N, C-alpha and C positions, 0 to 999 in steps of 0.2 A: 666471233666465228660460230660459237654454239647457238647464239641467238639467231643467226642467219639460217643455220640448219633447221632449227625448230620452226622458224617462220616458213621455210621452204616445205617442210613436211606438212605443216598446217594448211598451207595453200594447196598442196597436192591432195590432201584428204578432202578439202572443200571441193576440189574439182571432181573427185570420185563421187562425192555425194551429189553434186549437180548433175553428173552424167546418169544418175539413177532416176531422174525425174521425181524428186522426193515429194512434191506437193500432192499429185494424185495418189501416190503410194500411201502417204500418211492419211489422206482422206478416206481411202478404201479401208484401211486398217481401223480407223476411228469408227466408221460405219459398222464394221464387223464387231468391234468391241461393244458398241452400243446395243446391237442386236443380242449379243451373248449375255451382256449384263442384265438387260431387261428380261431376257429369257430365263434367267435363273442359273446361269453357268457359274460354278464355283470359281473363286478367284484364281486358284492354281491352274485350272484348265483354261480359264479366260486368258491368262498370261501366255500359256502354251499356244493357244489359237492365235493370239495377236502376233507372236513371233513367227509362226508359220505363214500367216498372211503377209506380214511386213517383208519377210525375206523373199517371199514369192513376188511381191510387187517390186522390190529392188532388182531381182533377177530380170523381170520384164523390162524395167527401165534400162538396165545396162545392156541387155541384148539388143534393145531398140537402137541405142547409139552405136553399138558395135556393127550391126547390120547396115545402118545408114551412114556410117562414117565417110565412105568414099563419096557418096552423093552429097552429103552435107558439106564436105570439103570443097567440092566443085561449086556449090551454091554460095560459098562464102559465109557459112553460118558460124561466125566467130564466137557466138555466145555459147556454143557447145564445145566443151574442153577437148574432146577427141578430134573434132573437125578443125579446131584452131591449132592443134599440135601442142597445147599446153599440158595435155595428159597422155602419157605413154599408153599404148594399147594393152600392154601386159598388166598394168594396174587394174584395168577394167575386166580383163579376162580372169585374173585371180579373184577379184571381188565377185564376179558372176559365179565362179566355181564354188567359192565359199558359201554364197547365198543359196546355191543349188543344194548343197549338202544340208545346210541348216533347214531349208524349206522341207526337204524330204523327211528328215529326222523328226522335226516338230509336227509335221502333218501326220506322220504315223503315230505319234504320241496322242493325237486327237482321236485315234481309232482307225481301223482299216477302211471303214466305209467313208468316214469324213475325209480321210487322206486321199482316197480314190477320187472323190468329187472335187476336192480342192486342187489336186495335182493335174487331173485330166481336164476337167471342165473350167476350172479357174485359171491356173497358170498356163495350162496347155492351150486354151482358147486364146489367151493374150499373146502367146508366142506365135500362133498361126497368124495373128494380126501383123506382128513384126515381120514375119517371113514373106508377106506379100498380099494378104487380104486387104490391108489398108489402102491399097491402090486400086481396089475394085468397088463396084457398086454394093458389094456385100460387106463392106468395111464395118457396118454396124453389128453384124452377127457375133463376132467374138466378144464385143462389149456386152451384148444382151446375154450371151451364155455365161460369161465370167461373172457378171453382177448377179444374174439369176441363181448362180451356184452358191453365192455367199450364204443366204439363209439356210440352204440345204446343208452346207458344211457345218454351220453353227448348230442346227438342229440335231445332226448326226453326232456331233461332239457331245451334246447334252444327253441325247437318247439314241443310241446306235441303231435302234430298230424302227424309229419313227421319222417320217418325213413331215416338213412343215406344210401348211395348207397351200394349195395351188396358187391362190390369189396373192400370197406373199411373194412367191417366186416370180409371178407375172409382174408385180409392182417393181421388184428389184431389177428385173430384166429391162423394163421400160425406163427406169432411172439410168440404167447403163447406157441405153441408146441416147438419152438426153445428155449424159456426160460425154459421150463420144462426139456429138455434134458441137457441144460447147468447147471441148478440149481442142478441136481442130480450128475453131473460129479465128483465133489470133494468128494462125500460121497459114492462112489461105494464100497470101502473096508468095511466100516461100514455096509452098506446095505447088503452086502454078509454075514456078521456075524450075522445079525438080521433076515435074511431070506426074505428081501423085494425083490420082483421079478417083478418090473414094466417094462415098455418098455425100459427105458434107461439101466437098469441093464441087460436086455437080450441082448442089443446091445453091451455093454461093452466099454472099453476104446478106442478100435479101431473104433467101429461102431458109437459111439456118435458124434465125429467130422464130419464124413461123412454125417450122417443123418441131423445134425444141418445145415451144409452147404447147403444141398439140400433144406431143408425146408425154410431157410432164403433167399436163392436165388430165390426160387419159389415165396416167398412173395414179393420180389422186382419186379419180372416179372409181377405179378398181379397188383401191384401198378403202374408200368409204363404204362401198357395197360389201366387200369382204369382211370388214370389221364390224358389220352389223347395222350400218346406216343409222347411227344415233343422231340426235338433233345437232349436236356440236360438230359432227362429221360433215353434215350438209352445209353448216355455216362455214366450215373450213374450205369446203369445195367452192362455195360462192366467193370466198376471199381469194382463192387461187385463180379463179376465172378473172376477177378484177385485176389481180396482180399481173396476170399473164398478158393483159392488154399493153403493159409497159415493156414487153420483152425487146422490142426494137430499140428502145432507148437505153436499156441497161440489161442486156441478156444474161450476164453473169449473176447480177444481184437477184434477178427474177428467178433464174433457174435454181440457185442455191436456196432461196426462200421456199420455193415449192418443194424442193427435196427435203428440207427440214420439216415442213408440214407433213409430208408423206411418212417420214421417219417417225414422227410423233404418233401418227395414227398406227403405224406398224407396231411400235414397241408398247403402246397402251392396249393393243388388241391381244 
């Protein structure tokens, strides 16, 4: 009996985690930690920043599933615990409430300026996406704003009176747009059934790889110029252009590879 209860709790916890969309949340947190670590952020403040960002990402994921639960249920999205009925709503509501408190507290520990940027431009922009912008042609805007705010929040956590270079914010924002296009790509059929008509859905399966390639390559070009245009930067850009030609065949691999190149340029600059 005890084993059955333990197994049930473990299954419920796993469903709660799945409802948070953990993959993008962990990826964004890892990106933030990398920027902070290479920027010279002390370990203690780096941990505080990581908790603030991760809790914010969890909040965004849980609110996304809460808001979409009814539509997901009608569309038969059984892979989502809330839509399938495997996970009670109250579990996600409580989890979202806890993550909200944690996000606010740890964001404030990063400093008032960093907290304002993260809570308003980071988490706030993502919540507006969940609330309806994802179904419009402006669906890319919250991603651009949220990703663009990351280096600003990191910089203000390190030095509360200094902002990062504009080109760093632009690169992060472009990477956010690319992430949005790629994130929606696997769900195009489901989105068509539920009537979601954001920018990626309008571009379609043929348009998304092309648009993603253009955006990610542009991000690399901005990073190269902003970082000082050293010889190895131009070599990296040439490599990105070559890699980008394979986007139709392997959009995920190509996009992640380009994002890693851009991150290396950012952190070494």
